[in-house]
C-alpha positions in Angstrom: 0.0 0.0 0.0 1.3 3.5 -0.8 2.4 5.6 2.1 0.2 8.7 2.8 2.3 11.8 2.7 1.1 14.5 4.9 4.3 16.3 5.9 6.5 18.5 3.7 9.4 20.7 4.5 10.3 23.7 2.3 13.8 25.2 2.4 14.8 28.3 0.6 18.4 29.0 -0.4 20.3 31.9 1.1 22.6 32.5 -1.9 21.9 33.8 -5.4 21.3 30.6 -7.5 23.1 32.2 -10.5 26.4 32.0 -8.5 25.7 29.5 -5.8 25.1 25.8 -6.8 22.5 23.9 -4.7 25.2 21.6 -3.1 27.1 24.5 -1.6 24.1 26.7 -0.6 22.8 27.1 2.9 19.0 26.9 3.4 16.4 28.5 5.6 13.4 26.3 6.6 10.1 28.0 5.9 7.8 27.5 8.8 4.1 27.2 9.3 3.3 25.8 5.9 -0.3 24.7 5.4 -0.2 23.6 1.7 2.3 23.1 -1.2 1.4 22.4 -4.8 3.9 21.7 -7.6 6.1 21.2 -9.4 3.6 20.9 -12.2 5.1 19.5 -15.4 3.8 20.2 -18.9 4.9 20.4 -22.6 3.6 22.4 -25.5 2.7 20.6 -28.7 4.6 21.3 -31.9 2.7 20.4 -35.1 5.0 18.7 -37.6 2.3 17.6 -40.2 3.5 17.8 -43.8 2.0 17.0 -47.2 3.0 13.3 -46.9 1.2 12.9 -43.5 -1.9 10.7 -43.4 -2.9 12.3 -40.1 -1.8 15.3 -37.9 1.6 14.7 -36.4 3.0 16.3 -33.2 6.1 16.5 -31.1 6.4 17.6 -27.5 8.2 20.8 -26.9 10.7 21.3 -24.1 9.3 20.4 -20.7 8.0 23.3 -18.5 8.3 22.5 -14.7 5.7 25.2 -14.0 5.5 26.8 -10.6 5.3 25.8 -6.9 2.6 27.4 -4.8 2.9 27.6 -1.0 0.4 28.7 1.7 1.6 29.7 5.2 0.2 30.6 8.5 2.1 33.9 8.5 5.0 34.0 10.9 6.6 37.4 10.7 9.8 36.2 12.4 10.4 33.2 10.2 13.6 33.8 8.1 12.4 31.6 5.2 9.1 33.4 4.9 10.7 36.8 5.1 13.2 35.9 2.4 10.5 34.7 0.0 8.5 37.9 0.7 11.5 40.1 0.1 12.4 38.2 -3.1 8.9 38.8 -4.5 10.0 42.5 -4.8 13.4 41.7 -6.3 14.8 39.9 -9.3 16.8 37.0 -7.8 16.7 33.3 -8.3 17.2 31.0 -5.4 17.8 27.3 -4.8 14.7 25.7 -3.4 14.3 22.3 -1.7 11.1 20.4 -1.0 11.4 17.4 1.3 8.5 14.9 1.6 8.6 13.5 5.1 7.3 10.3 6.6 4.7 11.5 9.1 5.5 8.7 11.6 9.2 9.7 12.2 10.0 12.8 10.0 12.5 10.9 7.9 12.9 12.2 4.4 11.1 10.0 1.7 11.8 12.2 -1.3 13.7 15.4 -2.0 13.0 17.8 -5.0 15.7 20.4 -5.7 15.3 23.2 -8.2 16.0 26.9 -9.0 13.1 29.3 -8.7 12.1 32.9 -8.6 9.4 34.3 -6.4 6.8 35.9 -8.7 3.9 36.5 -6.2 3.4 37.1 -2.5 0.0 37.8 -1.0 -1.1 38.2 2.6 -4.6 37.8 4.1 -5.5 39.0 7.6 -9.2 38.4 7.5 -11.3 38.7 10.7 -11.7 35.5 12.7 -9.1 33.7 10.7 -5.3 33.1 10.9 -3.0 35.6 9.3 -1.9 33.8 6.1 0.3 34.3 3.1 0.5 32.6 -0.3 3.4 32.7 -2.7 4.1 31.4 -6.2 7.7 30.5 -7.1 8.3 30.0 -10.9 10.6 27.0 -11.5 13.4 27.5 -14.0 15.4 24.5 -15.4 15.3 20.9 -14.2 13.9 19.5 -11.0 16.2 16.9 -9.5 14.5 14.2 -7.4 16.5 12.1 -4.9 
């Protein structure tokens, strides 16, 4: 039976990903995460039909790893959350790590490493609800799973 994954840790690189490779970067853990979606892979279609074709023909374009979306209970003192918010106002790419954890003992089941740029940050402080934030990080290049 497949293991149910209900715990995920997001770590955000401290260095500029254009000059700091993931293996030599230091990471800040982003706390108080309530949801993560992504990476979300897709490819565009390239039509290659010609006069000799008997039906439409297509090739897949380069893969697009899409974006990662994350929702937090906002913790103003959390270094990872603050770095993501600051980067939404800058033009910098960071190394990002998502670790899927075994809920029974917090051991790492799978790790996804990639370079991303924060494109969106939104905060919500609605009445009678937790102070939350959501962010979208656009993934650039390959995602490496280990």
